[in-house]
TORNU-995262 format. One record per residue (C-alpha): x, y, z. Coordinates in Angstrom, 2 decimals, padded with zeros to 5 digits. Example, Ala and Ser with C-alpha at 12.3 -4.5 7.8 and 13.67 -1.06 7.14 Angstrom:
2
      east     north        up
    012.30   -004.50    007.80
    013.67   -001.06    007.14
//
This chain:
551
      east     north        up
    019.97    040.49   -030.20
    019.24    044.06   -031.31
    022.19    046.10   -030.96
    019.86    048.79   -028.93
    020.20    046.34   -026.06
    023.00    044.24   -026.77
    025.50    046.84   -024.94
    023.60    046.19   -021.85
    026.00    043.05   -021.13
    028.71    044.51   -022.90
    029.07    047.91   -021.84
    032.04    050.21   -022.78
    034.47    050.70   -019.79
    035.27    054.66   -020.58
    032.53    056.43   -022.52
    029.20    057.63   -021.09
    026.34    060.14   -020.88
    026.62    063.32   -019.89
    023.52    064.65   -018.35
    023.19    068.62   -017.74
    022.55    069.62   -014.11
    020.85    072.95   -012.88
    024.34    074.54   -011.77
    026.09    075.10   -015.25
    028.04    071.32   -015.05
    027.48    067.98   -016.28
    027.07    065.03   -014.44
    028.86    061.88   -015.62
    027.63    058.51   -016.06
    029.55    055.59   -017.75
    027.50    053.19   -019.94
    028.84    050.78   -017.32
    026.94    052.40   -014.24
    023.89    052.89   -016.42
    023.90    049.14   -017.68
    024.03    047.95   -013.92
    021.40    050.19   -012.75
    018.95    049.67   -015.66
    019.52    045.59   -015.33
    018.63    046.10   -011.49
    015.83    048.03   -012.16
    014.50    045.41   -014.85
    014.39    043.10   -011.75
    012.33    045.23   -009.52
    009.90    045.58   -012.89
    009.92    041.89   -013.41
    008.83    042.06   -009.71
    005.86    044.17   -010.08
    004.67    041.89   -013.03
    006.45    043.03   -016.28
    007.56    040.71   -018.83
    007.24    039.96   -022.51
    004.21    041.28   -024.12
    004.00    043.97   -021.37
    003.87    047.63   -022.02
    005.58    050.18   -019.79
    004.29    053.34   -019.76
    007.07    055.96   -018.91
    005.89    059.42   -017.13
    009.40    060.74   -016.39
    011.62    063.97   -016.71
    014.23    063.81   -019.71
    017.46    062.85   -017.70
    018.93    059.51   -016.20
    015.78    058.48   -014.59
    013.81    058.20   -018.15
    016.87    056.37   -019.55
    017.14    053.71   -016.68
    013.63    053.06   -016.91
    013.43    052.51   -020.56
    016.26    050.46   -021.06
    014.89    048.18   -017.74
    011.83    048.10   -019.16
    013.44    046.53   -022.71
    015.63    044.24   -020.61
    012.75    042.63   -018.97
    010.80    042.34   -022.45
    008.39    044.87   -022.66
    007.34    047.69   -025.24
    008.15    050.82   -023.56
    005.38    053.80   -024.12
    006.82    056.98   -023.59
    004.64    059.96   -022.37
    005.01    063.93   -021.96
    005.97    064.87   -018.06
    003.97    067.52   -016.70
    004.65    070.88   -018.58
    002.84    073.66   -019.98
   -000.63    072.40   -019.66
   -003.28    072.81   -016.68
   -003.54    069.98   -014.11
   -006.82    069.22   -015.45
   -005.52    069.15   -019.75
   -002.35    067.30   -018.44
   -004.67    064.74   -016.48
   -007.54    064.65   -019.46
   -004.53    063.47   -022.18
   -002.83    061.11   -020.09
   -006.00    059.31   -019.37
   -006.86    059.05   -022.87
   -003.50    057.39   -023.66
   -003.42    054.96   -020.76
   -006.91    053.63   -021.94
   -005.31    052.90   -025.14
   -002.02    051.39   -024.15
   -003.35    049.63   -021.13
    000.30    049.34   -019.61
    001.46    046.77   -017.22
    003.06    049.70   -015.23
    003.28    053.32   -015.34
    006.57    054.49   -014.16
    006.74    058.09   -013.11
    008.92    060.62   -011.14
    008.13    061.17   -007.27
    007.01    064.69   -008.28
    004.81    063.24   -010.68
    002.82    060.90   -008.63
   -000.14    062.93   -007.95
   -001.09    064.01   -011.15
   -000.28    060.52   -012.89
   -002.42    058.97   -009.79
   -005.18    061.20   -011.00
   -004.71    060.11   -014.70
   -004.87    056.67   -013.83
   -007.99    057.00   -011.55
   -009.53    058.64   -014.81
   -008.52    055.64   -017.11
   -010.36    053.53   -014.53
   -007.34    051.83   -013.08
   -007.07    050.68   -009.34
   -003.40    050.43   -009.28
   -000.82    053.06   -008.10
    002.32    054.76   -009.90
    005.56    053.01   -009.59
    008.70    054.75   -008.89
    011.92    053.32   -010.46
    013.72    050.94   -007.56
    016.48    048.71   -008.51
    016.24    045.14   -007.32
    019.48    043.21   -005.55
    020.66    041.36   -008.74
    020.68    042.23   -012.21
    018.29    040.84   -014.61
    019.42    038.79   -017.83
    018.53    040.57   -020.94
    015.66    039.44   -022.99
    015.74    038.86   -026.79
    014.33    041.22   -028.71
    011.25    040.75   -030.54
    007.65    042.22   -031.33
    007.21    045.74   -030.59
    009.90    048.14   -028.93
    007.83    051.55   -028.95
    004.37    052.39   -028.23
    005.32    056.11   -029.62
    001.93    058.47   -029.59
    001.51    061.19   -031.98
    001.27    064.54   -031.05
   -002.20    065.02   -031.78
   -001.84    068.13   -033.88
   -004.30    067.31   -036.24
   -006.81    065.06   -033.94
   -006.50    062.84   -031.10
   -003.41    061.27   -030.43
   -002.87    057.39   -031.84
   -000.49    055.27   -030.94
    002.35    053.89   -033.86
    003.72    050.59   -033.03
    007.35    050.55   -033.66
    009.01    047.43   -034.41
    012.26    046.47   -033.33
    013.08    046.33   -037.01
    011.78    049.27   -037.85
    014.29    051.08   -035.46
    017.17    048.96   -037.23
    016.10    049.85   -040.31
    015.62    053.79   -039.75
    018.95    053.66   -037.89
    020.91    052.68   -040.77
    019.09    055.63   -042.56
    020.29    058.31   -040.18
    023.58    056.91   -039.89
    024.18    057.70   -043.55
    022.71    060.56   -043.33
    024.96    062.04   -041.05
    028.06    060.26   -042.34
    028.73    058.74   -038.52
    031.70    057.65   -037.70
    032.46    055.59   -034.17
    033.11    058.08   -031.46
    031.00    060.73   -033.19
    029.55    062.49   -030.03
    025.68    063.80   -029.86
    024.32    066.73   -027.59
    020.48    067.38   -027.69
    017.88    069.24   -025.75
    015.00    067.59   -026.78
    012.44    065.93   -024.75
    013.11    062.07   -024.51
    008.97    061.16   -024.77
    009.32    062.51   -028.37
    010.58    060.61   -031.27
    012.90    063.22   -033.01
    014.39    063.55   -028.83
    014.64    059.55   -028.01
    014.82    058.27   -031.79
    016.81    060.64   -033.81
    019.43    062.15   -030.70
    019.58    059.40   -027.78
    018.82    055.54   -028.79
    021.57    055.44   -031.91
    024.40    057.18   -029.70
    023.44    055.30   -026.62
    023.31    051.73   -028.88
    026.91    052.85   -030.08
    028.06    053.68   -026.72
    029.28    057.05   -027.99
    029.85    060.37   -026.13
    026.38    061.67   -025.32
    025.31    064.96   -024.12
    021.31    065.52   -022.75
    019.94    068.73   -021.66
    016.32    069.36   -020.78
    014.08    071.56   -023.09
    014.00    074.32   -019.91
    017.92    074.23   -019.77
    017.93    075.16   -023.34
    015.37    077.81   -023.10
    017.63    079.68   -020.22
    020.84    078.89   -021.61
    021.32    078.27   -025.73
    024.62    079.03   -025.61
    025.20    076.12   -023.15
    024.33    073.61   -025.75
    026.45    075.35   -027.99
    029.30    074.95   -026.02
    028.99    070.98   -026.27
    030.31    071.23   -029.80
    033.49    072.26   -028.92
    037.02    070.40   -029.40
    036.62    067.01   -028.24
    032.78    067.42   -028.07
    029.58    066.67   -030.19
    029.38    066.34   -033.83
    026.06    065.76   -034.51
    022.30    066.58   -033.08
    018.67    067.46   -034.46
    016.26    070.48   -033.62
    013.45    072.34   -035.02
    014.19    075.61   -037.14
    012.66    077.76   -034.26
    015.91    076.59   -031.98
    018.36    078.41   -034.54
    016.20    081.83   -034.40
    016.18    081.61   -030.63
    019.45    081.18   -030.44
    020.39    083.76   -032.74
    018.47    086.29   -030.85
    019.45    085.40   -027.51
    023.48    084.72   -027.95
    024.66    087.80   -026.01
    027.81    089.90   -027.86
    031.14    088.31   -027.28
    029.52    084.77   -026.30
    030.03    083.62   -030.17
    033.85    084.23   -030.35
    034.08    082.16   -027.15
    032.48    079.17   -028.90
    034.08    076.85   -031.57
    031.71    074.99   -033.70
    034.19    073.71   -036.36
    033.95    070.64   -035.36
    029.73    070.49   -035.69
    029.03    068.19   -038.86
    025.54    067.75   -039.29
    022.15    068.70   -037.36
    018.70    067.20   -038.51
    016.21    070.13   -038.62
    012.45    068.97   -038.34
    009.79    068.42   -036.10
    007.99    071.28   -037.84
    007.86    073.20   -040.81
    011.83    073.81   -041.92
    012.18    077.84   -041.83
    014.96    078.96   -044.08
    014.74    082.39   -042.63
    015.74    081.26   -039.14
    018.71    078.87   -040.63
    020.15    081.66   -042.32
    020.04    084.03   -039.06
    021.67    081.62   -037.09
    024.44    080.39   -039.79
    025.36    084.35   -040.16
    025.45    084.80   -036.40
    027.36    081.65   -035.61
    030.45    082.15   -038.35
    032.65    083.85   -036.72
    032.88    080.35   -034.53
    033.32    078.03   -037.22
    029.47    077.05   -037.88
    029.22    076.29   -041.35
    025.48    076.11   -042.84
    026.20    072.90   -044.72
    025.92    071.14   -041.30
    022.29    071.60   -042.05
    020.06    068.61   -042.89
    016.75    069.71   -043.57
    014.81    066.14   -042.76
    011.25    064.83   -043.67
    009.99    062.51   -040.94
    007.12    061.41   -038.75
    006.39    058.84   -036.19
    004.46    056.62   -038.32
    007.97    055.62   -040.57
    009.85    055.30   -037.04
    011.65    058.65   -037.65
    013.55    059.86   -040.97
    012.25    059.74   -044.42
    014.43    061.79   -045.97
    017.33    064.53   -045.27
    018.68    067.34   -047.78
    022.46    067.10   -048.35
    024.58    069.87   -048.67
    024.14    072.90   -049.80
    020.45    073.31   -048.93
    018.64    073.84   -051.49
    016.16    076.72   -051.66
    013.11    077.38   -054.16
    010.70    080.08   -054.10
    007.66    078.71   -055.55
    004.30    080.80   -056.90
    002.40    080.25   -053.93
   -000.62    081.97   -055.73
   -000.85    079.09   -058.12
   -000.22    076.00   -056.21
   -003.14    073.64   -057.34
   -003.51    070.05   -056.36
   -002.14    068.04   -058.96
   -001.00    070.49   -060.87
    002.76    071.28   -061.63
    004.35    074.02   -058.81
    005.48    077.29   -060.72
    009.12    078.10   -058.92
    010.23    081.87   -059.06
    013.77    081.35   -057.57
    016.28    078.78   -056.63
    019.14    079.41   -054.70
    021.24    077.84   -052.03
    021.12    078.73   -048.33
    024.14    080.77   -047.72
    024.30    082.35   -050.95
    022.27    085.29   -050.23
    020.34    086.73   -047.14
    016.62    085.25   -046.68
    014.48    087.10   -044.92
    011.47    085.94   -042.36
    008.13    085.62   -044.53
    010.28    085.42   -047.83
    007.95    082.59   -048.90
    011.50    080.19   -049.85
    011.34    076.18   -048.89
    013.88    074.22   -048.09
    014.58    070.99   -049.90
    014.38    067.60   -048.12
    016.78    065.81   -050.03
    015.64    061.99   -051.43
    015.88    058.58   -050.22
    019.24    057.01   -051.01
    019.09    053.74   -052.75
    020.53    051.79   -049.76
    017.89    053.17   -047.57
    015.18    050.97   -048.61
    012.77    053.91   -048.66
    010.36    054.98   -051.53
    008.44    058.26   -051.92
    006.03    058.94   -054.27
    003.58    062.16   -054.67
   -000.06    061.16   -055.07
   -003.33    062.78   -056.31
   -006.46    062.75   -054.16
   -007.68    058.94   -055.82
   -004.37    057.62   -054.75
   -002.75    057.86   -058.27
    001.14    058.80   -058.96
    001.90    062.18   -060.30
    005.06    063.08   -062.32
    007.74    065.24   -060.91
    007.27    068.73   -060.34
    003.31    068.55   -059.07
    001.61    069.16   -056.04
    000.12    066.08   -054.11
    000.30    064.12   -051.18
    003.56    062.28   -049.62
    003.59    058.49   -049.60
    005.98    056.34   -048.15
    007.04    052.64   -048.34
    009.87    050.61   -046.65
    011.11    048.70   -043.80
    010.72    051.87   -041.17
    007.22    052.10   -042.07
    005.83    051.09   -038.67
    003.00    048.33   -037.81
    000.01    050.28   -037.98
   -001.45    052.21   -035.05
   -001.99    050.08   -031.81
   -005.53    049.14   -031.77
   -006.47    049.70   -034.88
   -007.40    053.37   -034.60
   -007.21    054.69   -038.19
   -009.45    057.68   -039.50
   -006.82    060.80   -039.22
   -005.26    062.24   -042.06
   -002.13    060.18   -041.65
   -002.96    056.54   -042.51
   -001.72    052.99   -043.61
   -003.29    051.69   -047.03
   -001.76    048.24   -048.33
    001.87    048.57   -047.13
    001.97    052.60   -047.89
    001.93    055.26   -045.66
    000.04    057.88   -046.72
    001.34    060.87   -044.59
   -001.55    063.44   -045.24
    001.46    065.71   -046.15
    001.33    067.83   -049.25
    004.72    068.34   -051.37
    006.28    067.89   -054.77
    009.49    066.45   -055.98
    011.91    068.71   -058.18
    014.56    067.25   -059.95
    014.54    063.95   -057.54
    014.36    066.43   -054.14
    011.43    066.32   -051.97
    010.05    069.92   -050.74
    007.43    069.91   -048.21
    004.56    072.54   -047.68
    002.58    071.24   -044.74
   -000.45    069.16   -043.82
   -003.08    069.08   -046.24
   -005.94    069.75   -043.95
   -004.65    072.81   -042.84
   -004.55    074.27   -046.07
   -007.37    076.85   -047.51
   -009.05    075.82   -050.69
   -009.61    079.58   -052.84
   -010.63    079.52   -056.31
   -008.93    076.14   -056.97
   -005.71    076.98   -055.34
   -004.12    076.01   -052.24
   -003.00    078.31   -049.61
   -001.03    076.65   -046.67
   -001.29    078.07   -043.48
    002.75    077.14   -042.86
    003.59    079.84   -045.53
    001.26    082.29   -043.86
    002.38    082.31   -040.46
    005.64    083.25   -041.91
    004.37    086.40   -043.46
    001.51    087.55   -040.84
    004.78    087.13   -038.21
    006.67    089.20   -040.39
    004.01    091.86   -040.92
    003.73    092.13   -037.10
    007.39    092.51   -036.47
    007.04    089.54   -034.71
    009.23    085.95   -034.47
    007.14    083.04   -036.37
    006.76    081.44   -033.24
    004.13    083.88   -031.97
    001.71    083.67   -034.66
   -000.78    080.74   -035.78
   -002.86    081.13   -038.86
   -005.88    078.66   -039.29
   -007.80    077.79   -042.29
   -011.94    077.58   -041.10
   -015.28    077.23   -042.26
   -016.63    080.53   -040.96
   -020.52    082.16   -041.50
   -020.77    079.81   -044.67
   -017.39    080.81   -046.16
   -013.78    079.67   -046.30
   -011.60    081.58   -044.21
   -008.93    082.16   -041.88
   -008.16    082.80   -038.09
   -005.25    084.40   -037.47
   -003.62    084.02   -033.48
   -001.46    086.49   -032.96
    000.31    086.81   -029.12
    000.74    090.80   -028.97
   -001.68    093.24   -027.75
   -003.93    094.98   -030.63
   -001.95    098.14   -032.50
   -001.33    099.12   -035.73
    000.32    095.60   -036.53
   -003.16    094.39   -037.16
   -003.98    096.75   -039.85
   -000.65    095.63   -041.74
   -001.38    091.70   -041.35
   -005.22    092.61   -042.56
   -003.71    094.43   -045.92
   -001.08    091.88   -046.45
   -003.90    088.93   -046.12
   -006.15    090.62   -048.41
   -003.25    091.44   -051.04
   -002.72    087.98   -050.61
   -005.96    086.35   -050.81
   -008.31    088.95   -052.20
   -011.51    089.98   -050.55
   -013.11    086.31   -050.57
   -012.45    084.81   -047.52
   -013.54    085.66   -044.21
   -010.76    087.02   -041.76
   -010.77    086.83   -038.06
   -007.73    088.37   -036.07
   -007.11    087.03   -032.21
   -004.67    089.18   -030.12
   -003.71    087.82   -026.61
   -000.89    087.73   -024.46
    001.82    084.75   -024.32
    000.52    081.43   -024.36
   -002.46    082.51   -026.10
   -001.35    079.60   -029.15
   -002.16    075.72   -028.13
    000.53    073.64   -029.04
    001.03    069.41   -028.93
    003.53    067.95   -026.78
    005.79    068.17   -029.76
    005.53    071.89   -029.94
    003.26    071.93   -033.11
    000.26    074.01   -033.33
   -003.02    072.78   -032.60
   -004.85    074.61   -035.27
   -008.33    073.52   -035.10
   -008.45    073.00   -031.59
   -007.42    076.54   -031.34
   -010.36    077.55   -033.61
   -012.80    075.44   -031.77
   -012.32    077.07   -028.20
   -012.50    080.19   -030.05
   -015.74    079.21   -030.90
   -016.80    077.97   -027.82
   -015.79    080.80   -025.77
   -012.78    079.07   -024.36
   -010.25    081.66   -025.52
   -009.68    083.92   -022.51
   -008.40    087.93   -022.38
   -007.80    088.07   -026.34
   -009.51    090.21   -028.49
   -011.11    089.14   -031.78
   -011.23    091.57   -034.68
   -013.11    090.95   -037.75
//
């Protein structure tokens, strides 16, 4: 029986999960209690028709109800399909998003919280279903745990480059990636984990939740909005006797460094914080450096950072950088597909200050021979490139998922003959992987590839803003290649600074469109990634309201 569910029959008598409440405290639930509750809910699910081969969709907030329903579905032998709960979209947008996934996944049961029932019911009706949402309930007895087989997770991609697709993650995939992550972190029995990442997303679910639960280790779980309100609460989890591991995107560190009040850092003890996977978006060395310097008085070491490259199609992790984090500054103006990357400077994170928009890239490590993962960089014809050349990252190994549900191919990321072609651009330097961004999000200019992720940081610095308030989109506008720059700020002198920066970087050829608006202008996926093409399409269709367009 898979370790992910075997704990349900032998729960640890003392350890458990601490769920953050809304009063600033924590609700401790022993694994023994979680196991009994999950198996009783599995009995009720079976009564509703769930069994081996079923798909169970979860539309639940991160927390106890989500964990209970997930392990209940697995107890019953079903595949779990975690979905985004209602959050930042309009009701109509949310219903459209969920109904599209329900049509693909065809779940036997849609499990939701009482407060989400009206929206879930609308989404189910739009998907052509006649059944009603199912709220978690317990049966009178605890169900036996069925053996794990087939597909464990139907993990839908965030849709940053197209319509969401369901990735078929097997039990074997999860076991293989568990071993990879355990090696990267130097996992020891009893190590605690603390996370605020949403459980519907692979980094929160697989990276921070499933493995600690499988090991029955101490786990602290917050919801994303609780982190946003009080990042110090998350940091306090790493005190004496607390957590040693976590994962978070770069913006979390810039946000925490900015939000921490004077004197708060001195009250924390972060010396036991051993590792943090940094991923889910392009790794921003400036954000990591800012937090490390801010948190140094509390004992935080930049050696805890593990910049990680991963994607749902590889279950999660592919590679993770070691300590110290290696930084390189390429000559961005000379990047050309298939050609050698010119590196202007190298350093290690922490050796000197790293400013926003300074063009540094963080190394993402390399696969260990024990991981069973292979990484190649390919040219446009799919031929392997030698070290130091820019191309597409391709991955092989036992973590590569079982394809897309229903055979839905056609995106930049695709499965080809047992190899995962990621649609991400990168290069390998002295054995270490460096990731530039999505291939389809780059601007081709005089044979050069200009990556919008690099421009995001530079534009933000020129505008005097945080990086999360800027989104650069490569477009084809008025018959020529160009850029659309979306900025969450009212028009002002910054527009001249940004225009001057981009003309200096790119010259007079590309068209340039600046879109200035209030907070909420930027469109994001369920995992927080920018929906760049969608933003441009909305602008073209007149769907961006209250913004000023400057050409």
